[in-house]
Phi, psi and omega in degrees: 000317180295320180297320179295319177299321177296317181297317180295321183293312180298323178294320178294318178297314180302313181299321180294315179298326184277350186307316190281343182255351182285143169287166179296324181294315181296323178292324175301318183289323178295322186274004179273131175283105184293341177274355180221067188297142180282333182240127181263140176303144184304323185295329181287350178269344182302311183301319181292320179297315182287320180299312183288327177298317181289308187285307193272333181264312188272326198233024176229232192310315184298316180291321183292329177279315185293334178294332177278317182302320182263010166068025163292319179238150167264133174280116184241022172194140170055227187299326179292327175294321176296322175299318181295326178269356180067028176273137170059028180277358171270000183295127179298337181278348189298313180246026183301314179297319180296314180302308184295326177294317177299317181287333174294308182293322177293328176295322176298309179303315181294326178293321175300310182299320180292317181292334182259011182297135188292342182254311189250356184278156178283344181230066189290344180259011182270067188291324182292317179292320179300317182298315182294321176300320178290321182293316181284336169293318178298316180303310183285324176296322180296316178298319180301306182288327176297325179278319188253342183089247179292146180200149176292136176214299186295332180253005183276171171066027179255002177062227182291344178291337177205095179273359180228067182290148177292156175267122175276145177294148176299326177295338176267335184280328183292326170299322178297319181297310182297320179298315180300317180292316178296319179293325178298317179297317177297321180289326176296323176291341180267353189299133177230339179248134182226143181231073191295333179292342179276347187269107182270002178249310182239016186292346177279357179267150172296164191305314181296317179291327179296316179297318180296321181292319178295324180292319177298319179296318180299318179292322179295319176296323177300318177296314179300314187278343170283316179296332179298339184260019185292338175287340179278314176203097188305302186298312181301310185280332173292324176294315179301321178293315182295326177291331180279336186301317183298333179265005179264207187302134175266342181197176180295339179294342181268345192297159183271102181235130175267107191265355173106248006288135178263160182216159179277079179195135180303134181090349179239007187259161167305137183305325180298323177295316179290330175296317177298313184295316187273334184239316181053055182270339193247146172225162177302129180278145178293339181294306182284326178300312182290327175299314179290322177296322178297330178266012180053038182276051190291328182291319177285326176304321180292333177279333187272315197243146164279151174296152176145175179295140183266133184286127178291122186298133177078358183210024181283154172296148179271087182222164181241132173077019180254311182282160177299144178249165176280137176292338181278331188237351182232052182208161174299329179296334177297335184295326188257002180289150177287159172276126185268103181272326174195117182260159178296325179296319174301317179300319182292329174287326175297319177298317182294315181293318179294327178291321177295313182299325180274358181076021179296138186293338187260022187295329176295324177295323180294318179300312181298321178297322179296312182296320177298320176300328178290315177304318182290324179299321182266013176054043172271128182292129181284330178209169185217127177273135177258124184258150176272189184296335180269003181083013179267154181289119180263325182202165178228126176262117182269084189302309185292308182303313181295314181293321180296318180295320187277326190247350177249301183298323183293337182269347182279111178230159180304122180103340183250011189299312184294321178303320180285326175299313184288329175297314181289332173290321178301315178293318185295321185273012177299142333243001181280350177254032185298331182299315180291324178294323176297319174297316179299316180297316182293330183279323186246333186082008179239149349286173181293127175279157185242357184293117182298341178288343175296331183277331185263295179281316180119149176294154177268100185279341181194170179270146176290147177292151192290148180299324179300324179282320178301324184274324190258339184225046190296330181294338183256344185285128178293151178263112185227161167241119185295337180275352184239312187274130181257158174283166188304310185289350178260012176100009178275167176264162182246149179279000000 
């Protein structure tokens, strides 16, 4: 104890003697609490970036509302019931939390990008971390502009230096999204330092495989965001999407899934599972149920829906636990399911649509591969062996081949090709991938929605701007009506 006191005393004396010769920078370092650093290394921001992107962007309010808007689910209680009836969907408070969460997570991504800047950053050689920051910035920025249209970006993330950032047009934001992805791919190729324990998506892979996995995810996003712009220039952007596909996911093993680990316990579950347990707002919609029944899609229906009365879309009673529920979102199994950020089945449907739009001769083969990928994603058996009394294979029932020939090929006629592609994508992405289905419907108008309130009140074409923005940045917030005004890539005009 005496020795320690002496050391502390000598340290204090030395610091005092050096006081008059120390530079300001050295004094700043001396006065810094090393156990509570003011600036965090960029790699330490990656877990928070990925966690919030999965939970707050992909798997909460935005998804829960869009699944009602595109009629995967009928809202049969509280706020979801209002969405189903199209009541109060212009309210600025509706998506206030989602907007603020998106800007929180994009601020994290921007901090990573700034710290790893090759010229002005403190960590200019940290290419792997920079690439993940850029990919996730593109991912979250795309969700923001896809839902709201115009959004702050070029003047955002400046804190007190600019509390009233301008709103950038969506037509200016999409080039930024593509730039971020392209630069991320280049930075992944330059990567030499890896912090795999920080990576909640591909961190279980060795470094080289991890880099390839992130590159595949980046190319998949490039395909997604290229196809989004087909109303702007169909041929150019369909070709761009198609060109990105070969470098994206090669199988379901590559897809971007946030796996948790989740558990059947509050606070440890997939957000969809907790939403069902704590709110129980959603039921199976008559729109998707009837669409699948019409196509004799019984094997997937058994995977998708619990038995029970089906909620009539837009006019269901406001009750809990009465109508049939989704096996993915209203079950104990929902608690431990991964968060689907980008699936292989979505990529295959992107390939099918882009192939059709570019006039590729094999577009029907691509469609078949996409539908098969959906069956496999949902663990539907493609075929079944029939055994005799001795346990030998007596016959094989080709469930997928027979159904596909009867219910898909038979419906393909000249003029309805795109509608059928989008209908099967709509069915395939039920219901945790509702955000992308919402984007697809607004972009193509397929499949036809059945909610009668779309004809009276109007479909919800975009999200109302957040109350926090309306109150603090009113001069810059665009004036919109969500039932009338569309986002730019869906044919709307820009403020």
